[in-house]
N, C-alpha and C positions, 0 to 999 in steps of 0.2 A: 504494500499500499504506500502511495506517495501523495503528499499534499502540495499542490502547486497554487501560487497566487495568481488570480485572474483579474486583470485590469480592463475596465470598460471605459471607452472614450466617446464623447459626443461628436464624432466625425474627425477626431484628430489622431487616430491610431497610427497612420503612416508617419505623421510628424513626430509622435512620441518614439516610434521605433527608430527613426533616423537619428533623433536626439540621443537615445540610448546607445546606438551604434557609435556615434561621434564621441560621446563623453565617456561611456563605459566599455567600449569595445564589444558591444553586443553582437551576436550572430544570429541571423534569421534562419532557423532550422526548417520552418514550414510556414507558408502563408497562403490563404485562400480568400477570395473575394466574394462579397454577398451575391453578385451576379453569376457565380459559378454553381450555385445551388440548383435544385430541380425547379421546374416551372411552377410547381404548386406553392412555392415559397412566396410568390408574388412580391418581389422586391421592386419598390418604386425606382424609377429610372435614375433619380439623383443619388440613390444609395448603391447602385450596382458596382461601382468601383471601390466602395468602402470595404475595410477588413472584416471579414466574417470571423476568422480565427487565425491567430499567428502563435507560433511557438518560438520564443526568443531565448537564447542562452546567454547568460552574463556570468562569466566565471564557471563555477560548477552549478549554478542555479538556473532553473527554467522558469520563465514567466509566460503566461498566456495573455494575449492581448486581442481585443476586438473593439470595433465601433458598435454603436447601438442603433436599433431602429427607431427609438424614441428618445431624442436628445433631452426632453424635459425631465426624464426620469434619472438623469445623471446629475449628481451634485458633487462637485470637486471634494475629495476627501472621503466620500462614501461610495466610490465606484470600483470597489474591489470585491472579489468573491474568492472563496477557497475551493479549488478544484481537487477532488479526491479521485485519484486513479487507482481502481481496484482490479484484482485478478480475473474476476469472472462477472458475467452478467447476473448471475444468481446472487453475488455479493452486493450488486447495486440494489437489487430488489429487497435484500435483507436490510440494508442500512437505510434506505430511503424512509420507511415508516418510522424507524427509531429516531433518526436525526430530525424529521419534520414534526414529531410529537410535540404539541405545545406551540408549534410555529405554523407554517403553512406551505403547501405545495405550489410551486410555480409551474413545473412540468413533471408529471409522474414518469417513472421509468418507461422507456420506449426505445426501440431500435431506430437509428437515424440513417439518413442517406450517406453520411460521412463515415459510416462503419463502426460506430460505437453504440453500446447500450447506455443510454444517458438520461439523467434526471436533474432537475433544479429545485431548490427549496430554500426557505428562510427558517432557521431554527428558533427556538423559544427565546434566544438571546439577541435576535435580530441579525445573525450572521447568515450571509448568503453562501450557499454551497452548490456545487455542481458535482455530481457523482457519475463516474463513467467507467466503462470497461470496453476495451477494444474487442470488436467481434472477430472471431477467427474466420479466415477466408477458406 
């Protein structure tokens, strides 16, 4: 199990990534754009080039970075989540109800088009979590 910090930006993910590259020597391991998702995502044209998900390595640390669909929901200083990468989809299903107890579900566990069994929640302390397991091919 690994916990990764996930930072969400109101349209500034590319700028932040470039800043971290310049200042901290960050390396982009993976980056996908919102317009690269399936048609049913219905991405507005002005968001197609925004970052859907990026993995950025800084030293021995991995950060996840993305833009958001709704910029009004991003408040500087509260735009982070903890991403919990687990071994199996069954572990996602096991942890989701336990972590969300007393909090609330944002997205129940589901297989995604990007190849993960994935969920999102806010725990009873107000911490935003994403729990995922890579689906075996």
